[in-house]
Phi, psi and omega in degrees: 000127180277167180293326180292319179289326177292322178291327176293319178297318177294324178296315179299316181294320181288330175293317178297318179295318179296321178296318178297319179291325177292321176296320177297320177297317179297317178297322178291322177297315178297319179296322178292318180296329178276349180085017182268337184235140177296147183295338181294335179291341178295325181299311180293325179293321178294318179297315179297316180295319178296318179295319178295318178292324178294320178294319178297318179294319179298313182291330176295312179295320179297319180292319182292325183281352179286139181288000000 
């Protein structure tokens, strides 16, 4: 496995993870608006979604820069 193919695989996995975290964030926002979930859970959901998007962006740039 070359470094370029490994970075592509990591990019695909991080995109899927970021999508899952964004869906979770949306569900938590809807739950807070309905009064079913405490508002404090939004903080952790935002942090997780930001970390997932940051990892996806990192692997995208890493994949593009590979020769």
